[in-house]
GUZADO-139260 format. One record per residue (C-alpha): residue in one letter; x, y, z. Coordinates in steps of 0.25 Angstrom, whole numbers. Last residue first. Example, Ala and Ser with C-alpha at 12.3 -4.5 7.8 and 13.67 -1.06 7.14 Angstrom:
REM GUZADO-139260
<atom><kolke>S</kolke><east>55</east><north>-4</north><up>29</up></atom>
<atom><kolke>A</kolke><east>49</east><north>-18</north><up>31</up></atom>
END
This chain:
REM GUZADO-139260
<atom><kolke>X</kolke><east>-7</east><north>127</north><up>-51</up></atom>
<atom><kolke>X</kolke><east>2</east><north>129</north><up>-61</up></atom>
<atom><kolke>X</kolke><east>12</east><north>121</north><up>-52</up></atom>
<atom><kolke>X</kolke><east>3</east><north>109</north><up>-52</up></atom>
<atom><kolke>X</kolke><east>6</east><north>109</north><up>-68</up></atom>
<atom><kolke>X</kolke><east>18</east><north>107</north><up>-68</up></atom>
<atom><kolke>X</kolke><east>20</east><north>97</north><up>-56</up></atom>
<atom><kolke>X</kolke><east>14</east><north>90</north><up>-64</up></atom>
<atom><kolke>X</kolke><east>21</east><north>92</north><up>-77</up></atom>
<atom><kolke>X</kolke><east>35</east><north>91</north><up>-70</up></atom>
<atom><kolke>X</kolke><east>29</east><north>79</north><up>-62</up></atom>
<atom><kolke>X</kolke><east>26</east><north>71</north><up>-75</up></atom>
<atom><kolke>X</kolke><east>40</east><north>76</north><up>-79</up></atom>
<atom><kolke>X</kolke><east>48</east><north>70</north><up>-67</up></atom>
<atom><kolke>X</kolke><east>39</east><north>58</north><up>-68</up></atom>
<atom><kolke>X</kolke><east>43</east><north>56</north><up>-84</up></atom>
<atom><kolke>X</kolke><east>59</east><north>60</north><up>-77</up></atom>
<atom><kolke>X</kolke><east>58</east><north>49</north><up>-67</up></atom>
<atom><kolke>X</kolke><east>53</east><north>39</north><up>-75</up></atom>
<atom><kolke>X</kolke><east>64</east><north>41</north><up>-86</up></atom>
<atom><kolke>X</kolke><east>71</east><north>41</north><up>-74</up></atom>
<atom><kolke>X</kolke><east>66</east><north>28</north><up>-70</up></atom>
<atom><kolke>X</kolke><east>55</east><north>28</north><up>-59</up></atom>
<atom><kolke>X</kolke><east>60</east><north>15</north><up>-47</up></atom>
<atom><kolke>X</kolke><east>67</east><north>22</north><up>-38</up></atom>
<atom><kolke>X</kolke><east>62</east><north>39</north><up>-40</up></atom>
<atom><kolke>X</kolke><east>58</east><north>40</north><up>-23</up></atom>
<atom><kolke>X</kolke><east>73</east><north>33</north><up>-20</up></atom>
<atom><kolke>X</kolke><east>79</east><north>43</north><up>-30</up></atom>
<atom><kolke>X</kolke><east>74</east><north>54</north><up>-22</up></atom>
<atom><kolke>X</kolke><east>78</east><north>47</north><up>-7</up></atom>
<atom><kolke>X</kolke><east>91</east><north>44</north><up>-12</up></atom>
<atom><kolke>X</kolke><east>94</east><north>59</north><up>-15</up></atom>
<atom><kolke>X</kolke><east>89</east><north>61</north><up>-2</up></atom>
<atom><kolke>X</kolke><east>95</east><north>52</north><up>7</up></atom>
<atom><kolke>X</kolke><east>109</east><north>57</north><up>-3</up></atom>
<atom><kolke>X</kolke><east>105</east><north>74</north><up>-3</up></atom>
<atom><kolke>X</kolke><east>107</east><north>73</north><up>11</up></atom>
<atom><kolke>X</kolke><east>118</east><north>79</north><up>13</up></atom>
<atom><kolke>X</kolke><east>121</east><north>86</north><up>5</up></atom>
<atom><kolke>X</kolke><east>107</east><north>94</north><up>9</up></atom>
<atom><kolke>X</kolke><east>114</east><north>95</north><up>23</up></atom>
<atom><kolke>X</kolke><east>129</east><north>99</north><up>20</up></atom>
<atom><kolke>X</kolke><east>123</east><north>111</north><up>9</up></atom>
<atom><kolke>X</kolke><east>114</east><north>114</north><up>21</up></atom>
<atom><kolke>X</kolke><east>128</east><north>114</north><up>28</up></atom>
<atom><kolke>X</kolke><east>135</east><north>123</north><up>20</up></atom>
<atom><kolke>X</kolke><east>123</east><north>134</north><up>20</up></atom>
<atom><kolke>X</kolke><east>114</east><north>132</north><up>6</up></atom>
<atom><kolke>X</kolke><east>107</east><north>146</north><up>2</up></atom>
<atom><kolke>X</kolke><east>94</east><north>154</north><up>2</up></atom>
<atom><kolke>X</kolke><east>98</east><north>164</north><up>-5</up></atom>
<atom><kolke>X</kolke><east>88</east><north>180</north><up>0</up></atom>
<atom><kolke>X</kolke><east>84</east><north>190</north><up>-3</up></atom>
<atom><kolke>X</kolke><east>71</east><north>196</north><up>7</up></atom>
<atom><kolke>X</kolke><east>82</east><north>205</north><up>10</up></atom>
<atom><kolke>X</kolke><east>82</east><north>212</north><up>0</up></atom>
<atom><kolke>X</kolke><east>95</east><north>221</north><up>0</up></atom>
<atom><kolke>X</kolke><east>102</east><north>214</north><up>-13</up></atom>
<atom><kolke>X</kolke><east>113</east><north>206</north><up>-8</up></atom>
<atom><kolke>X</kolke><east>103</east><north>192</north><up>-7</up></atom>
<atom><kolke>X</kolke><east>100</east><north>188</north><up>8</up></atom>
<atom><kolke>X</kolke><east>107</east><north>174</north><up>13</up></atom>
<atom><kolke>X</kolke><east>98</east><north>164</north><up>20</up></atom>
<atom><kolke>X</kolke><east>107</east><north>151</north><up>22</up></atom>
<atom><kolke>X</kolke><east>102</east><north>137</north><up>22</up></atom>
<atom><kolke>X</kolke><east>107</east><north>126</north><up>31</up></atom>
<atom><kolke>X</kolke><east>110</east><north>132</north><up>46</up></atom>
<atom><kolke>X</kolke><east>97</east><north>126</north><up>52</up></atom>
<atom><kolke>X</kolke><east>93</east><north>140</north><up>52</up></atom>
<atom><kolke>X</kolke><east>94</east><north>141</north><up>36</up></atom>
<atom><kolke>X</kolke><east>85</east><north>130</north><up>33</up></atom>
<atom><kolke>X</kolke><east>73</east><north>132</north><up>42</up></atom>
<atom><kolke>X</kolke><east>74</east><north>147</north><up>38</up></atom>
<atom><kolke>X</kolke><east>74</east><north>140</north><up>26</up></atom>
<atom><kolke>X</kolke><east>63</east><north>129</north><up>28</up></atom>
<atom><kolke>X</kolke><east>55</east><north>145</north><up>35</up></atom>
<atom><kolke>X</kolke><east>57</east><north>152</north><up>23</up></atom>
<atom><kolke>X</kolke><east>55</east><north>141</north><up>11</up></atom>
<atom><kolke>X</kolke><east>41</east><north>138</north><up>17</up></atom>
<atom><kolke>X</kolke><east>36</east><north>153</north><up>16</up></atom>
<atom><kolke>X</kolke><east>41</east><north>153</north><up>1</up></atom>
<atom><kolke>X</kolke><east>34</east><north>140</north><up>-2</up></atom>
<atom><kolke>X</kolke><east>40</east><north>129</north><up>-4</up></atom>
<atom><kolke>X</kolke><east>42</east><north>118</north><up>-18</up></atom>
<atom><kolke>X</kolke><east>58</east><north>121</north><up>-17</up></atom>
<atom><kolke>X</kolke><east>64</east><north>125</north><up>-30</up></atom>
<atom><kolke>X</kolke><east>52</east><north>137</north><up>-26</up></atom>
<atom><kolke>X</kolke><east>54</east><north>140</north><up>-14</up></atom>
<atom><kolke>X</kolke><east>69</east><north>139</north><up>-15</up></atom>
<atom><kolke>X</kolke><east>67</east><north>148</north><up>-28</up></atom>
<atom><kolke>X</kolke><east>61</east><north>160</north><up>-19</up></atom>
<atom><kolke>X</kolke><east>70</east><north>157</north><up>-6</up></atom>
<atom><kolke>X</kolke><east>81</east><north>161</north><up>-13</up></atom>
<atom><kolke>X</kolke><east>92</east><north>150</north><up>-21</up></atom>
<atom><kolke>X</kolke><east>107</east><north>147</north><up>-17</up></atom>
<atom><kolke>X</kolke><east>113</east><north>136</north><up>-16</up></atom>
<atom><kolke>X</kolke><east>123</east><north>140</north><up>-27</up></atom>
<atom><kolke>X</kolke><east>111</east><north>138</north><up>-38</up></atom>
<atom><kolke>X</kolke><east>99</east><north>127</north><up>-32</up></atom>
<atom><kolke>X</kolke><east>99</east><north>112</north><up>-29</up></atom>
<atom><kolke>X</kolke><east>105</east><north>112</north><up>-15</up></atom>
<atom><kolke>X</kolke><east>94</east><north>126</north><up>-12</up></atom>
<atom><kolke>X</kolke><east>83</east><north>117</north><up>-18</up></atom>
<atom><kolke>X</kolke><east>90</east><north>106</north><up>-8</up></atom>
<atom><kolke>X</kolke><east>89</east><north>114</north><up>3</up></atom>
<atom><kolke>X</kolke><east>74</east><north>117</north><up>2</up></atom>
<atom><kolke>X</kolke><east>71</east><north>102</north><up>-1</up></atom>
<atom><kolke>X</kolke><east>79</east><north>98</north><up>12</up></atom>
<atom><kolke>X</kolke><east>72</east><north>108</north><up>18</up></atom>
<atom><kolke>X</kolke><east>57</east><north>104</north><up>14</up></atom>
<atom><kolke>X</kolke><east>61</east><north>90</north><up>15</up></atom>
<atom><kolke>X</kolke><east>68</east><north>92</north><up>31</up></atom>
<atom><kolke>X</kolke><east>79</east><north>94</north><up>38</up></atom>
<atom><kolke>X</kolke><east>83</east><north>90</north><up>50</up></atom>
<atom><kolke>X</kolke><east>97</east><north>84</north><up>45</up></atom>
<atom><kolke>X</kolke><east>90</east><north>68</north><up>50</up></atom>
<atom><kolke>X</kolke><east>74</east><north>75</north><up>47</up></atom>
<atom><kolke>X</kolke><east>80</east><north>76</north><up>32</up></atom>
<atom><kolke>X</kolke><east>80</east><north>61</north><up>27</up></atom>
<atom><kolke>X</kolke><east>67</east><north>58</north><up>34</up></atom>
<atom><kolke>X</kolke><east>63</east><north>70</north><up>29</up></atom>
<atom><kolke>X</kolke><east>66</east><north>64</north><up>15</up></atom>
<atom><kolke>X</kolke><east>57</east><north>54</north><up>18</up></atom>
<atom><kolke>X</kolke><east>47</east><north>62</north><up>22</up></atom>
<atom><kolke>X</kolke><east>48</east><north>69</north><up>10</up></atom>
<atom><kolke>X</kolke><east>48</east><north>58</north><up>-1</up></atom>
<atom><kolke>X</kolke><east>37</east><north>55</north><up>7</up></atom>
<atom><kolke>X</kolke><east>29</east><north>67</north><up>5</up></atom>
<atom><kolke>X</kolke><east>33</east><north>70</north><up>-10</up></atom>
<atom><kolke>X</kolke><east>29</east><north>55</north><up>-15</up></atom>
<atom><kolke>X</kolke><east>15</east><north>55</north><up>-7</up></atom>
<atom><kolke>X</kolke><east>14</east><north>71</north><up>-14</up></atom>
<atom><kolke>X</kolke><east>18</east><north>67</north><up>-28</up></atom>
<atom><kolke>X</kolke><east>7</east><north>53</north><up>-25</up></atom>
<atom><kolke>X</kolke><east>-5</east><north>64</north><up>-19</up></atom>
<atom><kolke>X</kolke><east>-4</east><north>73</north><up>-32</up></atom>
<atom><kolke>X</kolke><east>-2</east><north>59</north><up>-45</up></atom>
<atom><kolke>X</kolke><east>-13</east><north>54</north><up>-34</up></atom>
<atom><kolke>X</kolke><east>-21</east><north>66</north><up>-38</up></atom>
<atom><kolke>X</kolke><east>-17</east><north>69</north><up>-50</up></atom>
<atom><kolke>X</kolke><east>-22</east><north>55</north><up>-54</up></atom>
<atom><kolke>X</kolke><east>-36</east><north>56</north><up>-47</up></atom>
<atom><kolke>X</kolke><east>-41</east><north>69</north><up>-53</up></atom>
<atom><kolke>X</kolke><east>-55</east><north>68</north><up>-47</up></atom>
<atom><kolke>X</kolke><east>-65</east><north>69</north><up>-58</up></atom>
<atom><kolke>X</kolke><east>-72</east><north>59</north><up>-52</up></atom>
<atom><kolke>X</kolke><east>-72</east><north>65</north><up>-38</up></atom>
<atom><kolke>X</kolke><east>-78</east><north>55</north><up>-26</up></atom>
<atom><kolke>X</kolke><east>-73</east><north>42</north><up>-33</up></atom>
<atom><kolke>X</kolke><east>-59</east><north>51</north><up>-39</up></atom>
<atom><kolke>X</kolke><east>-58</east><north>56</north><up>-22</up></atom>
<atom><kolke>X</kolke><east>-59</east><north>41</north><up>-18</up></atom>
<atom><kolke>X</kolke><east>-46</east><north>37</north><up>-29</up></atom>
<atom><kolke>X</kolke><east>-39</east><north>50</north><up>-21</up></atom>
<atom><kolke>X</kolke><east>-42</east><north>43</north><up>-11</up></atom>
<atom><kolke>X</kolke><east>-38</east><north>30</north><up>-12</up></atom>
<atom><kolke>X</kolke><east>-23</east><north>37</north><up>-19</up></atom>
<atom><kolke>X</kolke><east>-19</east><north>44</north><up>-7</up></atom>
<atom><kolke>X</kolke><east>-22</east><north>30</north><up>3</up></atom>
<atom><kolke>X</kolke><east>-15</east><north>22</north><up>-7</up></atom>
<atom><kolke>X</kolke><east>-2</east><north>33</north><up>-5</up></atom>
<atom><kolke>X</kolke><east>3</east><north>26</north><up>4</up></atom>
<atom><kolke>X</kolke><east>3</east><north>15</north><up>-4</up></atom>
<atom><kolke>X</kolke><east>2</east><north>1</north><up>-1</up></atom>
END
């Protein structure tokens, strides 16, 4: 029995009650949510040892993956898929842990800042990358490179559709 069975049963029951309910779309969206939850839970188990959570890791990775390991908060929010208020909260916590720096841009506007990894932040990410890479590899185990590419293309189309919402 899959942990998704209960969700699927409720989707099917909804379809019985409301014939035009889009079963396929509902299953796909709920599967994505469940996959995300499983990956996030597994990641949190690894990250907890470093005093981090999946959102912290995601923010650190978006900075790590930026040119010069530096990004402004708006760019970071877009890349991490987080709202501005949450980026501020997460960055405050990561600054407090000594993992990132917040430096004011020297154009006189105190609101403009650049976020970058500290040496400690870089070491932290690089120590986590092997375990997190294994977790990602496990999530696509059994899928060929071609299947992954097709799946990515389909998800990108779905993403484009939902971005229009």
